[in-house]
C-alpha positions in Angstrom: 3.4 36.9 59.4 0.3 34.7 59.5 0.7 31.2 58.0 -2.1 29.5 56.2 -2.6 26.0 57.8 -3.7 24.6 54.4 -0.4 25.7 52.9 1.6 24.2 55.7 -0.2 20.8 55.2 0.4 20.9 51.5 4.1 21.6 51.9 4.5 18.8 54.4 2.7 16.4 52.0 5.0 17.4 49.1 8.1 16.9 51.3 6.9 13.5 52.5 6.1 12.4 49.0 9.5 13.4 47.8 11.3 11.6 50.6 9.3 8.4 50.2 9.4 8.2 46.5 13.1 9.1 45.9 14.5 5.7 46.9 11.9 4.0 44.6 13.1 6.2 41.7 16.7 5.3 42.4 15.9 1.6 42.7 14.6 1.7 39.1 18.1 2.5 37.8 19.5 -0.6 36.0 22.5 -2.4 37.5 25.9 -2.0 35.8 27.0 -5.4 34.4 30.3 -4.0 33.0 33.4 -6.0 33.7 35.2 -9.3 32.9 33.6 -12.5 33.9 34.5 -16.2 34.0 32.3 -19.3 34.3 30.7 -20.0 37.7 28.8 -23.1 38.7 26.5 -24.2 35.9 23.2 -26.1 36.0 19.9 -26.9 34.3 16.6 -25.4 35.3 16.8 -23.9 38.8 19.9 -25.8 39.9 22.5 -23.2 39.4 20.6 -20.6 41.4 20.9 -22.8 44.5 24.6 -23.1 44.0 25.2 -19.4 43.2 28.0 -19.1 45.7 30.1 -21.7 43.8 32.7 -20.9 41.2 36.2 -19.3 41.0 37.0 -17.3 44.0 38.6 -13.9 44.4 37.9 -13.0 40.8 40.5 -15.4 39.4 39.9 -17.0 36.0 39.7 -20.8 35.8 42.7 -22.7 34.2 42.8 -22.1 30.5 42.0 -25.0 28.2 45.1 -26.2 26.3 43.1 -26.6 23.0 40.2 -24.6 21.5 36.7 -25.2 23.0 36.6 -28.7 24.3 33.6 -30.4 22.7 32.5 -34.0 23.0 32.6 -36.1 19.8 29.3 -37.7 20.7 30.7 -41.2 21.5 28.9 -41.2 24.8 25.5 -40.5 23.2 23.2 -37.7 24.2 22.9 -36.4 27.7 19.5 -36.8 29.4 19.3 -33.0 29.8 20.3 -32.2 26.3 17.8 -30.3 24.1 15.0 -32.7 23.0 15.1 -32.9 19.2 12.4 -33.7 16.7 13.0 -36.8 14.6 14.4 -34.8 11.7 16.9 -32.9 13.8 17.8 -36.0 15.8 18.8 -37.6 12.5 20.9 -34.6 11.7 22.6 -34.9 15.1 23.3 -38.6 14.5 24.9 -37.8 11.1 27.1 -35.1 12.7 28.0 -37.5 15.5 29.1 -40.1 13.0 31.2 -37.6 11.2 32.9 -36.3 14.3 33.6 -39.8 15.7 35.3 -40.6 12.4 37.7 -37.7 13.1 36.2 -35.3 10.6 36.3 -31.5 11.2 33.3 -30.9 8.8 31.0 -30.0 11.7 33.6 -28.7 14.1 33.1 -24.9 14.1 35.8 -24.3 16.7 38.3 -26.1 14.5 37.2 -23.8 11.6 37.7 -20.8 13.8 34.0 -19.9 13.5 32.2 -18.1 16.3 30.6 -20.3 18.9 27.1 -19.0 18.1 24.2 -18.5 20.5 23.5 -19.6 23.1 26.8 -21.5 23.1 28.7 -18.2 23.3 27.2 -17.6 26.7 29.1 -20.6 28.1 32.1 -18.3 28.4 34.6 -21.1 28.1 37.5 -18.6 28.2 35.8 -15.7 29.8 33.9 -12.7 28.6 33.9 -8.9 28.9 30.6 -6.9 29.2 30.5 -3.3 28.2 27.3 -1.5 29.1 25.9 1.9 28.0 22.5 3.4 28.1 21.4 2.1 24.6 23.3 -1.2 24.3 25.2 -3.9 26.0 28.2 -5.6 24.3 29.4 -9.1 25.1 32.9 -9.9 23.9 34.0 -13.5 24.3 37.6 -14.4 24.4 36.8 -17.6 22.6 37.3 -16.9 18.9 37.0 -13.2 19.7 33.2 -13.6 19.3 31.0 -10.5 19.7 27.3 -9.8 20.2 25.4 -6.6 21.0 22.0 -6.3 22.8 20.2 -3.1 21.7 18.2 -1.4 24.5 16.9 1.6 22.5 13.6 0.1 21.3 14.8 -0.9 17.8 13.6 -4.2 16.3 15.0 -6.6 13.8 14.1 -5.7 10.2 13.5 -8.1 7.3 17.2 -7.3 6.3 18.4 -8.8 9.6 16.1 -11.8 9.4 17.2 -12.6 5.9 20.9 -12.4 6.9 21.3 -14.6 9.9 24.6 -14.5 11.9 26.3 -16.6 14.6 25.5 -14.1 17.3 22.0 -13.3 15.9 20.2 -10.1 16.4 19.5 -9.2 20.1 17.1 -6.7 21.6 16.4 -6.2 25.3 14.8 -4.2 28.0 15.0 -3.9 31.8 12.5 -5.4 34.2 13.6 -4.0 37.4 17.1 -5.3 38.0 16.8 -8.0 35.3 17.9 -7.6 31.7 15.4 -9.4 29.4 16.9 -10.3 26.0 15.5 -11.9 22.8 17.8 -13.1 20.0 16.6 -14.0 16.5 18.2 -14.3 13.1 20.6 -17.1 14.1 22.7 -18.9 11.5 21.4 -22.4 11.1 25.0 -23.7 10.7 25.7 -22.9 14.4 24.7 -25.1 17.3 22.6 -24.8 20.5 25.3 -26.5 22.6 28.0 -28.9 21.6 26.8 -29.8 18.1 23.1 -29.9 18.7 21.6 -28.5 15.5 18.8 -25.9 15.2 16.6 -24.4 12.5 16.4 -20.8 11.2 13.3 -20.4 13.4 15.2 -20.6 16.7 14.7 -17.9 19.3 16.9 -17.5 22.4 15.5 -15.7 25.4 17.6 -14.6 28.4 16.9 -13.2 31.8 20.2 -11.8 33.2 20.6 -10.4 36.8 23.0 -10.3 39.7 22.2 -13.3 41.9 24.8 -12.1 44.4 27.4 -9.3 44.4 29.8 -10.0 41.5 27.8 -13.1 40.5 25.8 -12.8 37.3 23.1 -15.3 36.5 21.7 -15.9 33.0 18.5 -18.0 32.6 18.4 -19.1 29.0 15.4 -20.5 27.2 15.7 -21.8 23.6 12.6 -22.1 21.5 12.6 -23.8 18.1 9.3 -25.3 16.8 11.1 -27.1 14.0 14.1 -28.6 15.8 12.9 -29.0 19.4 10.0 -30.9 20.8 9.9 -28.5 23.8 11.7 -25.4 24.9 15.2 -26.1 26.4 16.2 -24.2 29.5 19.6 -23.8 31.1 21.1 -21.6 33.8 24.6 -20.1 33.4 26.4 -18.1 36.1 29.5 -15.9 35.7 31.9 -14.7 38.4 33.2 -11.1 38.0 37.0 -10.9 37.9 39.1 -8.6 40.0 42.3 -6.9 38.9 44.8 -8.0 37.7 42.7 -11.0 36.4 40.3 -8.7 34.5 42.2 -8.9 31.2 41.2 -11.0 28.2 43.8 -12.1 25.6 43.5 -12.1 21.8 42.4 -15.5 20.6 43.8 -15.2 17.0 42.3 -18.5 15.9 42.4 -17.7 12.2 46.2 -17.1 12.5 46.7 -20.5 14.2 44.5 -22.3 11.6 46.4 -20.7 8.7 49.7 -22.0 10.2 48.2 -25.5 10.5 47.0 -25.4 6.9 50.4 -24.2 5.6 52.1 -26.9 7.6 49.9 -29.6 6.1 50.1 -28.1 2.6 53.8 -28.9 2.5 52.9 -32.6 2.4 50.3 -32.3 -0.3 
């Protein structure tokens, strides 16, 4: 049997192309974020990335708070790295601070058993479970049983979503290599950026989420709000993946606890 040299060369080129391109194809598969996570070392800007190895070890959760979401009453003023507010929204923050320092729960969403909102939800004060499928990623926070979904199938928020803001907002995302890029809009103006820093209905939250190291998830968050902020606010959160048997979240049942407190106080009315 006589072989055609040109055919041999073509076959070798096809084989070489298949071998060299196969790893690249595999590398495009997105990472799997599924699992239970607890807070790692946090920081502003690029600080947390340099401390990526810090945080709870061996997949164990941090000690649980003894009360719902510890939040400052504002008596120490604003932190230098807090979101930079416009005069209108700084005045709102001052009014909220005065109320909270007086012992009022009017602006304490945690005391009202309301969801922490975005991006405060991604602080993961009590831990969070991530469930990942091809078309969406679900974040379930143990704090107040808060829930958010990131849609990956190309859908966009409609006017119906924009006119009906929620605490978690409406999140869409896509993959850029090993990084999940997320944009969240339609956020309820009664929620807060962090602590009790207010925002407007125009706020957008952008995230870039990736594995900074095995089992260590990094979330670079940028908050944009032309009405409430003088400039975008950036923060980096890191989350340590839990190992069995510490990979179990508990029911928060805040509404049940609040109802009991109300009933207890109602007896004295």
